[in-house]
Backbone as JSON, one array per atom type, in Angstrom:
{
  "sequence": "MVDVKKRWALITGAARGIGYLTAKLMAERGCNLILHSRDISHTEKILAEVKAMGVKAYAVSAELSDLDSVKAMLEDIDRLGVDVDIVMNNAGMQIAYRTDYFKTPVEDYTESFKINTVAPAMICYHFMPKMIERGFGRILNTTSGIALEPEQAGYSASKAALDKITIDLGSKVEGTDVMINLTDPGWCRTDLGGPHAPNAPESAIPGIAVGAFADDKKSGRYLNAPFFTGMTLEDAVAKAEAEFDSPYKK",
  "N": [[0.85, -1.13, 0.05], [0.53, 2.21, -0.88], [2.39, 4.67, 0.69], [1.32, 7.94, 1.37], [2.25, 10.13, 2.74], [3.31, 13.4, 2.71], [3.44, 13.53, 0.07], [1.98, 15.27, -2.73], [-1.47, 15.97, -3.51], [-3.94, 16.67, -5.91], [-7.24, 17.7, -5.78], [-10.14, 17.8, -7.5], [-13.27, 19.95, -7.02], [-13.43, 20.13, -4.29], [-14.57, 21.43, -2.25], [-16.8, 20.48, -1.1], [-19.23, 17.72, -0.3], [-18.34, 14.78, -1.85], [-15.78, 15.29, -2.6], [-14.81, 17.0, -0.55], [-14.84, 15.18, 1.68], [-12.98, 13.39, 0.81], [-10.69, 14.83, 0.58], [-10.34, 15.24, 3.44], [-9.73, 12.49, 4.22], [-7.44, 12.14, 2.86], [-5.63, 13.93, 4.06], [-5.63, 12.76, 6.62], [-4.03, 10.94, 6.24], [-1.87, 12.16, 5.9], [-1.09, 13.5, 3.69], [-0.24, 16.11, 1.44], [-2.06, 18.89, -0.06], [-3.81, 20.17, -3.04], [-6.39, 22.04, -3.34], [-9.18, 22.27, -5.21], [-11.9, 24.5, -6.26], [-14.84, 26.01, -7.69], [-14.95, 28.57, -6.98], [-12.57, 30.41, -5.11], [-12.97, 31.18, -2.5], [-14.77, 29.22, -1.71], [-13.35, 27.11, -0.66], [-12.39, 27.69, 1.85], [-13.01, 26.76, 4.13], [-12.62, 23.75, 4.05], [-9.79, 24.03, 3.6], [-8.68, 25.4, 5.97], [-9.21, 23.33, 7.71], [-7.93, 21.03, 6.84], [-5.18, 21.88, 7.13], [-5.01, 22.39, 9.58], [-4.8, 19.76, 10.44], [-2.16, 19.09, 10.18], [-0.9, 19.01, 7.49], [0.31, 20.44, 4.54], [-1.34, 22.85, 2.49], [-2.9, 24.16, -0.45], [-5.27, 26.33, -2.15], [-7.04, 26.55, -5.13], [-8.68, 27.85, -7.94], [-11.15, 27.18, -10.66], [-13.43, 27.4, -13.13], [-14.95, 24.81, -14.5], [-16.24, 24.45, -17.0], [-15.35, 26.39, -18.46], [-12.66, 26.44, -20.34], [-10.46, 28.02, -20.78], [-10.18, 28.78, -18.18], [-9.41, 26.43, -16.83], [-6.95, 25.94, -17.99], [-5.65, 28.1, -16.97], [-5.64, 27.57, -14.21], [-4.07, 25.4, -14.16], [-1.77, 26.37, -14.81], [-1.28, 28.14, -12.49], [-0.95, 26.1, -10.63], [1.31, 24.98, -11.32], [3.13, 26.99, -10.77], [3.28, 26.88, -8.16], [5.45, 25.26, -7.47], [5.52, 22.45, -6.67], [5.51, 18.96, -6.9], [3.06, 16.99, -8.25], [1.69, 14.26, -7.23], [-0.57, 12.86, -7.25], [-3.69, 12.77, -8.57], [-7.05, 13.6, -8.29], [-9.82, 13.63, -10.03], [-12.46, 14.68, -9.31], [-14.47, 16.44, -9.38], [-17.59, 17.26, -10.8], [-20.66, 17.3, -13.16], [-24.19, 16.94, -13.1], [-26.13, 17.88, -15.53], [-28.95, 17.95, -16.14], [-32.17, 16.25, -15.92], [-34.11, 14.95, -18.12], [-37.14, 14.37, -18.7], [-38.62, 14.21, -20.9], [-37.03, 13.1, -23.1], [-36.53, 12.98, -25.96], [-36.34, 15.53, -26.51], [-34.0, 16.69, -25.49], [-31.64, 19.03, -25.25], [-29.09, 20.37, -27.02], [-27.08, 21.69, -25.64], [-27.06, 20.28, -23.26], [-25.29, 18.06, -24.01], [-22.92, 19.73, -24.78], [-22.11, 21.21, -22.54], [-22.07, 19.1, -20.44], [-19.88, 17.65, -21.5], [-17.65, 19.37, -21.65], [-17.32, 19.93, -18.83], [-17.3, 17.38, -17.51], [-15.77, 15.79, -19.15], [-13.86, 16.83, -20.95], [-12.44, 18.9, -19.38], [-11.28, 17.27, -17.2], [-9.58, 15.51, -18.74], [-7.83, 17.5, -19.69], [-6.59, 17.94, -17.38], [-5.16, 15.45, -16.75], [-3.73, 15.14, -19.11], [-1.86, 17.14, -18.48], [-0.54, 16.54, -16.13], [0.1, 13.76, -16.2], [2.28, 13.12, -18.08], [4.56, 14.17, -16.5], [4.36, 12.81, -14.28], [5.17, 10.15, -15.24], [7.69, 10.77, -16.24], [8.96, 11.1, -13.67], [8.41, 8.6, -12.56], [6.45, 7.83, -10.88], [2.9, 7.93, -9.96], [-0.52, 8.67, -9.54], [-3.78, 8.47, -10.73], [-7.02, 9.34, -10.41], [-10.06, 9.07, -11.98], [-13.34, 10.3, -11.62], [-16.12, 8.51, -12.42], [-19.49, 7.32, -13.56], [-22.05, 5.14, -12.73], [-24.55, 5.2, -14.04], [-26.79, 3.96, -16.47], [-28.69, 3.07, -19.1], [-30.7, 5.23, -19.12], [-31.83, 7.43, -20.92], [-32.76, 9.75, -20.06], [-30.82, 11.04, -18.75], [-28.79, 11.65, -20.58], [-26.75, 13.51, -21.49], [-25.13, 13.69, -19.29], [-24.29, 11.05, -18.68], [-23.27, 10.12, -21.0], [-21.03, 11.76, -21.22], [-19.53, 10.87, -18.99], [-19.18, 8.24, -19.9], [-17.44, 8.75, -22.09], [-15.22, 9.7, -20.65], [-14.51, 7.45, -19.39], [-13.43, 5.99, -21.38], [-11.27, 7.62, -22.22], [-9.8, 7.13, -19.77], [-9.18, 4.47, -19.7], [-7.91, 4.0, -22.01], [-5.54, 5.92, -21.89], [-4.55, 4.29, -19.67], [-3.67, 1.9, -20.78], [-1.0, 2.54, -21.75], [0.56, 2.86, -19.53], [0.39, 0.63, -18.02], [1.51, -1.69, -15.85], [3.46, -0.03, -14.85], [4.69, 2.23, -12.37], [2.99, 4.22, -12.47], [-0.44, 4.92, -12.17], [-3.55, 4.76, -13.53], [-6.97, 5.12, -12.95], [-10.46, 4.4, -12.61], [-13.02, 5.74, -10.57], [-15.86, 5.53, -8.57], [-18.53, 6.94, -6.7], [-20.98, 5.95, -6.19], [-24.5, 6.29, -5.65], [-24.9, 9.09, -4.16], [-26.26, 11.27, -1.44], [-25.57, 14.11, -2.28], [-24.78, 17.31, -3.57], [-24.95, 16.79, -6.42], [-26.08, 14.37, -6.45], [-28.49, 14.64, -5.38], [-31.09, 14.94, -2.8], [-32.64, 12.53, -2.44], [-31.02, 10.41, -2.9], [-29.98, 7.07, -2.25], [-27.69, 6.65, -0.53], [-25.43, 7.89, 2.08], [-23.06, 10.28, 1.8], [-20.77, 9.7, 3.2], [-20.64, 6.87, 2.77], [-18.93, 6.42, 0.53], [-16.32, 6.5, 1.34], [-13.85, 4.41, 2.53], [-13.54, 3.79, -0.25], [-13.75, 5.61, -2.47], [-11.16, 6.5, -2.83], [-9.44, 4.48, -3.05], [-7.7, 3.82, -5.25], [-5.68, 5.55, -5.17], [-3.99, 4.69, -3.35], [-3.33, 1.92, -4.03], [-0.85, -0.38, -4.98], [-0.11, -1.88, -7.06], [0.55, -1.67, -9.8], [-1.54, -1.59, -11.71], [-3.7, -0.55, -14.23], [-6.9, 1.37, -15.59], [-9.06, 0.29, -14.31], [-12.39, -0.11, -12.8], [-13.12, 1.03, -10.04], [-15.33, 0.67, -7.79], [-16.93, 2.54, -5.32], [-19.02, 1.72, -3.54], [-18.19, -1.1, -3.15], [-16.5, -1.24, -1.2], [-17.41, -0.12, 1.12], [-17.53, 0.57, 4.65], [-15.26, -0.57, 5.17], [-11.89, -0.85, 6.46], [-9.14, 1.36, 5.23], [-6.92, -0.04, 4.75], [-7.86, -2.7, 4.36], [-9.51, -2.38, 2.22], [-7.8, -1.55, 0.12], [-6.37, -3.86, -0.28], [-8.37, -5.54, -0.93], [-9.02, -4.28, -3.42], [-6.64, -4.73, -4.88], [-6.63, -7.46, -4.98], [-8.98, -8.38, -6.15], [-9.67, -6.83, -8.32], [-9.12, -6.32, -11.68], [-6.95, -5.3, -14.38], [-8.31, -4.19, -17.5], [-6.9, -5.02, -19.81], [-5.4, -7.21, -22.22], [-2.47, -8.79, -21.97]],
  "CA": [[0.06, -0.06, 0.04], [1.36, 3.45, -0.86], [2.37, 5.84, 1.7], [0.98, 9.18, 0.64], [2.57, 11.11, 3.57], [4.25, 14.46, 2.21], [3.19, 13.66, -1.39], [0.88, 16.25, -3.22], [-2.51, 15.55, -4.27], [-4.77, 17.58, -6.35], [-8.47, 17.23, -5.73], [-11.02, 18.8, -7.81], [-14.29, 19.71, -6.29], [-12.85, 19.73, -2.77], [-15.11, 22.28, -1.14], [-18.01, 19.87, -0.44], [-19.48, 16.37, -0.73], [-17.18, 13.72, -1.89], [-14.34, 15.99, -2.65], [-14.6, 17.3, 0.91], [-14.58, 13.87, 2.46], [-11.83, 12.68, 0.25], [-9.55, 15.66, 1.25], [-10.02, 15.01, 4.92], [-9.07, 11.23, 4.23], [-6.06, 12.17, 2.37], [-4.96, 14.83, 4.95], [-5.53, 12.0, 7.68], [-2.88, 10.04, 5.85], [-0.44, 13.13, 5.87], [-0.89, 14.03, 2.09], [-0.37, 17.56, 1.18], [-3.25, 19.03, -0.76], [-4.19, 21.27, -3.71], [-7.84, 22.03, -3.28], [-9.78, 23.04, -6.2], [-13.4, 24.73, -6.35], [-15.13, 27.11, -8.62], [-14.57, 30.12, -6.25], [-11.42, 29.97, -4.16], [-13.66, 31.07, -1.28], [-15.66, 27.97, -1.25], [-12.52, 26.11, 0.05], [-11.74, 28.26, 3.01], [-13.27, 25.82, 5.32], [-11.7, 22.66, 4.25], [-8.28, 24.35, 3.62], [-8.3, 25.4, 7.34], [-9.38, 22.05, 8.42], [-6.8, 20.08, 6.68], [-3.86, 22.52, 7.59], [-5.04, 22.05, 11.13], [-4.33, 18.21, 10.59], [-0.75, 19.03, 10.02], [-0.46, 18.94, 6.17], [0.35, 21.73, 3.76], [-2.31, 22.96, 1.42], [-3.26, 25.33, -1.21], [-6.47, 26.57, -2.63], [-6.95, 27.0, -6.42], [-10.1, 27.9, -8.54], [-11.54, 27.24, -11.97], [-14.62, 27.0, -13.61], [-14.53, 23.81, -15.39], [-16.69, 24.54, -18.06], [-14.5, 27.41, -19.1], [-11.39, 25.46, -20.66], [-9.44, 28.82, -20.42], [-10.01, 28.85, -16.65], [-8.93, 25.43, -16.51], [-5.55, 26.12, -18.3], [-5.17, 29.21, -16.07], [-5.52, 27.08, -13.13], [-2.95, 24.45, -14.15], [-0.43, 27.26, -14.72], [-1.06, 28.42, -11.09], [-0.46, 25.04, -10.02], [2.82, 24.85, -11.71], [3.66, 27.94, -10.03], [3.39, 26.62, -6.67], [6.72, 24.58, -7.46], [5.46, 21.12, -6.16], [5.43, 17.64, -7.67], [1.77, 16.63, -8.0], [1.74, 12.87, -7.47], [-1.92, 12.22, -7.16], [-4.66, 13.53, -9.17], [-8.33, 12.89, -8.11], [-10.79, 14.31, -10.83], [-13.66, 14.28, -8.48], [-15.6, 17.53, -9.76], [-18.4, 16.81, -12.1], [-22.06, 18.13, -13.21], [-25.26, 16.45, -13.75], [-26.7, 18.97, -15.82], [-30.34, 17.92, -16.08], [-32.98, 15.12, -15.97], [-35.08, 15.26, -19.33], [-38.17, 13.37, -18.93], [-38.99, 14.15, -22.48], [-35.71, 12.89, -23.54], [-36.29, 13.35, -27.29], [-36.02, 16.91, -26.67], [-32.77, 17.04, -24.84], [-31.08, 20.05, -25.88], [-27.75, 20.3, -27.58], [-26.39, 22.2, -24.46], [-26.78, 19.21, -22.19], [-24.03, 17.6, -24.12], [-21.77, 20.4, -24.95], [-21.81, 21.65, -21.12], [-21.5, 18.23, -19.8], [-18.58, 17.29, -22.0], [-16.75, 20.36, -21.12], [-17.02, 19.85, -17.4], [-17.04, 16.0, -17.24], [-14.82, 14.98, -20.0], [-12.49, 17.59, -21.55], [-11.53, 19.51, -18.3], [-10.55, 16.11, -16.32], [-8.65, 15.12, -19.76], [-6.72, 18.22, -19.8], [-5.66, 17.84, -16.22], [-4.63, 14.18, -17.0], [-2.62, 15.39, -20.12], [-0.88, 18.1, -18.04], [0.06, 15.91, -14.95], [0.47, 12.55, -16.27], [3.73, 13.16, -18.66], [5.49, 14.45, -15.36], [4.34, 11.36, -13.31], [5.84, 9.21, -15.9], [9.13, 11.12, -16.06], [9.42, 10.84, -12.23], [8.13, 7.15, -12.18], [5.36, 7.51, -9.96], [1.88, 8.97, -9.99], [-1.79, 8.07, -9.25], [-4.78, 9.44, -11.08], [-8.4, 8.71, -10.36], [-11.18, 9.78, -12.65], [-14.75, 9.91, -11.16], [-17.06, 7.99, -13.24], [-20.83, 7.03, -12.99], [-22.51, 3.87, -13.05], [-25.72, 5.33, -14.78], [-26.89, 3.29, -17.76], [-29.91, 2.77, -19.72], [-31.28, 6.33, -19.0], [-31.67, 8.45, -21.92], [-33.14, 10.95, -19.37], [-29.48, 11.73, -18.13], [-27.85, 11.33, -21.92], [-25.57, 14.3, -21.43], [-24.18, 13.36, -18.2], [-24.0, 9.56, -18.66], [-22.47, 10.02, -22.33], [-19.75, 12.43, -20.84], [-18.57, 9.94, -18.2], [-18.57, 7.14, -20.67], [-16.18, 9.26, -22.83], [-14.12, 9.88, -19.55], [-13.99, 5.95, -19.03], [-12.62, 5.53, -22.55], [-9.89, 8.29, -22.23], [-8.87, 6.56, -18.82], [-8.78, 3.01, -20.15], [-6.93, 4.14, -23.11], [-4.42, 5.99, -21.28], [-3.92, 3.19, -18.75], [-2.92, 0.99, -21.54], [0.23, 3.07, -21.95], [1.23, 2.9, -18.37], [0.26, -0.63, -17.47], [2.81, -2.46, -15.4], [4.28, 0.86, -14.21], [4.19, 2.72, -10.99], [2.07, 5.41, -12.79], [-1.52, 4.13, -12.46], [-4.76, 5.7, -13.76], [-8.04, 4.25, -12.76], [-11.87, 4.96, -12.54], [-13.8, 5.52, -9.3], [-17.27, 5.94, -8.58], [-18.93, 7.11, -5.23], [-22.35, 5.43, -6.13], [-25.55, 7.46, -5.74], [-24.92, 9.67, -2.75], [-26.97, 12.31, -1.22], [-24.81, 15.25, -2.51], [-25.41, 18.35, -4.57], [-25.03, 16.26, -7.68], [-26.98, 13.27, -6.43], [-29.58, 15.04, -4.87], [-31.58, 14.56, -1.47], [-33.25, 11.46, -2.41], [-30.25, 9.36, -3.2], [-30.13, 6.08, -1.12], [-26.58, 6.47, 0.18], [-24.69, 8.99, 2.5], [-21.72, 10.62, 1.18], [-19.75, 9.0, 3.95], [-20.51, 5.57, 2.4], [-17.99, 6.45, -0.42], [-15.11, 6.42, 2.16], [-12.57, 4.89, 1.76], [-13.51, 3.23, -1.59], [-13.53, 6.61, -3.59], [-9.76, 6.9, -2.88], [-8.53, 3.39, -2.74], [-6.9, 3.57, -6.15], [-4.53, 6.39, -4.69], [-3.21, 3.69, -2.41], [-3.1, 0.76, -4.64], [0.39, -0.44, -5.33], [-0.06, -3.33, -7.85], [0.82, -1.3, -11.02], [-2.64, -1.95, -12.67], [-4.61, 0.68, -14.58], [-7.92, 1.04, -16.35], [-10.08, -0.43, -13.57], [-13.58, 0.58, -12.22], [-13.25, 0.93, -8.52], [-16.67, 1.15, -7.28], [-16.77, 2.92, -3.81], [-19.69, 0.82, -2.66], [-17.66, -2.27, -2.85], [-15.59, -1.05, -0.14], [-18.13, 0.59, 2.24], [-17.36, 0.04, 5.93], [-13.79, -1.28, 5.33], [-10.68, 0.11, 6.6], [-8.54, 1.68, 4.16], [-6.02, -1.01, 4.37], [-8.51, -3.76, 3.92], [-10.13, -1.84, 0.94], [-6.52, -1.68, -0.8], [-6.05, -5.47, -0.39], [-9.32, -6.12, -1.81], [-8.87, -3.8, -4.72], [-5.52, -5.29, -5.5], [-6.81, -8.94, -5.08], [-10.13, -8.78, -6.9], [-10.1, -6.06, -9.52], [-7.94, -6.61, -12.43], [-6.82, -4.51, -15.57], [-8.84, -4.73, -18.75], [-5.91, -5.31, -20.86], [-4.78, -8.41, -22.34], [-1.1, -8.63, -22.21]],
  "C": [[0.89, 1.31, -0.05], [1.31, 4.46, 0.25], [2.51, 7.23, 1.04], [1.68, 10.36, 1.49], [3.78, 12.13, 2.73], [4.29, 14.54, 0.69], [2.16, 14.85, -1.54], [-0.19, 15.74, -3.92], [-3.36, 16.73, -4.83], [-6.16, 17.09, -6.3], [-9.47, 18.31, -6.18], [-12.44, 18.84, -7.37], [-14.17, 19.36, -4.88], [-13.73, 20.65, -1.71], [-16.38, 21.74, -0.44], [-18.31, 18.45, -0.77], [-18.46, 15.41, -0.7], [-15.79, 14.24, -1.84], [-13.96, 16.25, -1.19], [-14.27, 16.17, 1.68], [-13.21, 13.36, 1.95], [-10.54, 13.59, 0.65], [-9.31, 15.37, 2.65], [-9.51, 13.55, 4.91], [-7.67, 11.42, 3.99], [-5.19, 12.93, 3.44], [-4.53, 13.9, 6.26], [-4.18, 10.87, 7.47], [-1.67, 11.01, 5.64], [-0.07, 13.51, 4.36], [-1.07, 15.3, 2.04], [-1.4, 17.79, -0.01], [-3.25, 20.26, -1.63], [-5.71, 21.26, -3.97], [-8.63, 22.95, -4.34], [-11.34, 23.34, -5.91], [-13.51, 25.73, -7.36], [-14.9, 28.35, -8.2], [-13.58, 29.59, -5.16], [-12.07, 30.4, -2.72], [-14.3, 30.0, -0.59], [-14.69, 27.09, -0.69], [-11.92, 26.46, 1.3], [-12.0, 27.28, 4.18], [-12.5, 24.53, 5.34], [-10.16, 23.02, 4.0], [-7.73, 24.64, 5.13], [-8.45, 24.17, 8.03], [-8.07, 21.08, 8.1], [-5.36, 20.61, 7.04], [-3.94, 22.36, 8.98], [-4.71, 20.58, 11.53], [-2.98, 18.24, 10.34], [-0.22, 19.01, 8.62], [-0.39, 20.4, 5.61], [-0.71, 21.63, 2.76], [-2.44, 24.08, 0.83], [-4.72, 25.27, -1.78], [-6.38, 27.15, -4.07], [-8.34, 26.97, -6.92], [-10.09, 27.79, -10.14], [-12.85, 26.93, -12.31], [-14.53, 26.16, -14.71], [-15.23, 23.8, -16.83], [-16.16, 25.73, -19.11], [-13.06, 26.89, -19.2], [-10.36, 26.44, -20.43], [-9.08, 28.99, -19.01], [-9.41, 27.72, -16.25], [-7.28, 25.36, -16.7], [-4.92, 27.2, -17.46], [-4.95, 28.38, -14.69], [-4.25, 25.95, -13.14], [-1.62, 25.26, -14.14], [-0.34, 27.71, -13.23], [-0.7, 27.25, -10.32], [0.94, 24.84, -10.1], [3.69, 25.75, -10.98], [4.0, 27.89, -8.67], [4.87, 25.82, -6.51], [6.69, 23.28, -6.67], [5.24, 20.19, -7.07], [3.91, 17.15, -7.43], [1.68, 15.05, -8.37], [0.62, 12.0, -7.81], [-2.7, 13.19, -7.66], [-6.05, 12.87, -9.07], [-9.42, 14.06, -8.79], [-12.09, 14.07, -10.25], [-14.7, 15.33, -9.06], [-16.29, 16.97, -11.05], [-19.88, 17.57, -12.04], [-22.88, 17.25, -13.77], [-26.2, 17.54, -14.19], [-28.18, 19.12, -15.92], [-30.92, 16.49, -16.16], [-34.0, 15.22, -16.86], [-36.17, 14.02, -19.29], [-38.82, 13.08, -20.29], [-37.71, 14.3, -23.26], [-35.37, 13.13, -25.02], [-36.04, 14.71, -27.62], [-34.93, 17.57, -26.0], [-32.01, 17.93, -25.73], [-29.6, 19.89, -26.21], [-26.8, 20.56, -26.3], [-26.11, 21.09, -23.43], [-25.63, 18.48, -22.69], [-22.9, 18.34, -24.28], [-21.24, 20.78, -23.4], [-21.34, 20.37, -20.38], [-20.16, 17.57, -20.22], [-17.5, 18.13, -21.63], [-16.32, 19.93, -19.71], [-16.71, 18.33, -17.2], [-15.88, 15.32, -17.88], [-13.5, 15.75, -20.32], [-11.64, 18.24, -20.34], [-10.73, 18.4, -17.47], [-9.34, 15.72, -17.3], [-7.48, 16.01, -19.61], [-5.79, 18.1, -18.52], [-4.82, 16.45, -16.13], [-3.43, 14.36, -17.79], [-1.5, 16.27, -19.34], [-0.01, 17.31, -16.96], [0.85, 14.57, -15.21], [2.09, 12.44, -16.96], [4.73, 13.36, -17.39], [5.51, 13.29, -14.33], [5.26, 10.33, -13.97], [7.28, 9.55, -16.02], [9.58, 10.96, -14.53], [9.29, 9.37, -11.9], [7.43, 6.68, -11.14], [4.13, 8.56, -10.03], [0.48, 7.92, -9.92], [-2.78, 9.03, -9.72], [-6.1, 8.67, -11.0], [-9.5, 9.67, -10.95], [-12.54, 9.45, -12.17], [-15.79, 9.7, -12.28], [-18.59, 7.91, -12.74], [-21.46, 5.65, -13.47], [-24.15, 4.0, -13.93], [-25.76, 4.75, -15.97], [-28.39, 3.14, -18.0], [-31.11, 4.0, -19.49], [-31.14, 7.31, -19.88], [-32.07, 9.72, -21.23], [-31.98, 11.72, -18.92], [-28.44, 11.63, -19.33], [-26.79, 12.21, -21.69], [-24.66, 14.02, -20.5], [-23.58, 11.92, -18.4], [-22.85, 9.56, -19.96], [-21.06, 10.6, -21.97], [-18.94, 11.69, -20.09], [-18.41, 8.71, -19.06], [-17.43, 7.51, -21.69], [-14.97, 9.39, -21.87], [-13.77, 8.36, -19.34], [-13.19, 5.84, -20.11], [-11.23, 6.08, -22.55], [-9.19, 7.51, -21.04], [-8.51, 5.35, -19.31], [-7.71, 3.13, -21.16], [-5.42, 4.56, -22.76], [-3.71, 5.06, -20.48], [-3.15, 2.15, -19.57], [-1.4, 1.36, -21.84], [1.27, 3.05, -20.84], [1.16, 1.57, -17.5], [1.53, -1.39, -17.11], [3.68, -1.55, -14.83], [3.8, 1.37, -12.87], [3.37, 4.03, -11.34], [0.65, 4.72, -13.13], [-2.67, 5.19, -12.63], [-5.94, 4.87, -13.81], [-9.34, 5.09, -12.58], [-12.47, 4.71, -11.19], [-15.1, 6.0, -9.43], [-17.91, 5.91, -7.24], [-20.17, 6.15, -5.1], [-23.23, 6.68, -5.97], [-25.8, 7.89, -4.33], [-25.78, 10.97, -2.63], [-25.89, 13.68, -0.93], [-25.64, 16.31, -3.17], [-25.78, 17.69, -5.71], [-25.97, 15.19, -7.37], [-28.36, 13.52, -5.96], [-30.12, 14.39, -3.52], [-32.08, 13.29, -1.52], [-32.34, 10.35, -2.54], [-30.12, 8.31, -2.0], [-28.85, 6.0, -0.23], [-26.05, 7.73, 0.74], [-23.54, 9.25, 1.9], [-20.59, 9.79, 1.9], [-19.53, 7.56, 3.43], [-19.29, 5.47, 1.17], [-16.61, 6.45, -0.09], [-14.83, 5.22, 2.65], [-12.46, 4.56, 0.1], [-13.15, 4.35, -2.73], [-11.96, 6.87, -3.54], [-8.86, 5.67, -3.0], [-7.66, 3.21, -3.9], [-5.66, 4.66, -5.99], [-3.59, 5.69, -3.96], [-2.68, 2.41, -2.87], [-1.65, 0.73, -5.12], [0.84, -1.73, -6.19], [0.2, -3.2, -9.3], [-0.24, -1.63, -12.29], [-3.53, -0.69, -12.86], [-5.8, 0.14, -15.36], [-9.12, 0.3, -15.69], [-11.25, 0.51, -13.04], [-13.63, 0.09, -10.9], [-14.46, 1.41, -7.94], [-16.62, 1.34, -5.83], [-17.56, 1.93, -3.04], [-19.24, -0.48, -2.29], [-16.94, -2.28, -1.56], [-16.26, -0.34, 1.11], [-17.88, -0.04, 3.56], [-16.15, -0.63, 6.19], [-12.97, -0.25, 5.81], [-9.86, 0.19, 5.46], [-7.58, 0.47, 3.71], [-6.75, -2.28, 3.86], [-9.17, -3.5, 2.52], [-9.02, -2.01, -0.06], [-6.51, -3.12, -1.13], [-7.21, -5.89, -1.33], [-9.28, -5.56, -3.24], [-7.77, -4.45, -5.52], [-5.73, -6.83, -5.78], [-7.98, -9.3, -6.02], [-10.4, -7.87, -8.14], [-8.73, -5.99, -10.33], [-7.83, -5.55, -13.59], [-7.74, -5.1, -16.71], [-8.17, -5.14, -19.8], [-5.43, -6.81, -20.85], [-3.43, -8.26, -22.99], [-0.29, -9.83, -22.73]]
}
């Protein structure tokens, strides 16, 4: 299991919900943090909390639907002068639920893809080459298990595209100490999941972060957080390594 103490992790969407809980989990393990939100003021609470836990932390901001804003955020992170060893692309948006799905507007797709596909891909492309050069890295892209629901086509299609990007990139680093995998918190009561979701956000811990701690050189996996609910982090990592294999035929 990877020791993340004193490493640096970027967590997008860290101000609330799953991202907030993930930041707390990583800080408990001694990981330094770069915390993203749409407005830098949104991360004031979590920034203070993780610093009080004894780790270093910075806040950055970007509107993920504005790709120039994403580019500027990445430049801001570079200016911090730290090596980002872990990327957790947690932020996302469920743009709408269209009961009359044959009238789904084009904007459902364009906005969903910018936020849920293109922005996390940009982040991967920015940090992954540096991870390869240093010989270590972990990337977790948050996906969704939504299927067979044209009512949520923009969202589910954008996540399916992110799945494809993740698996394809993983094929290039399989067998190395740079790992890129998919994670899924399940349907939780967050701003995205809504108040009627069956699961508390805490149910995603520790599973949402298990790929950051796995140490078996496997990429392209779908690490579904509900499979690990109620487990210690150590047991969750052991389960992930024993039971979840790469999708590649070597």
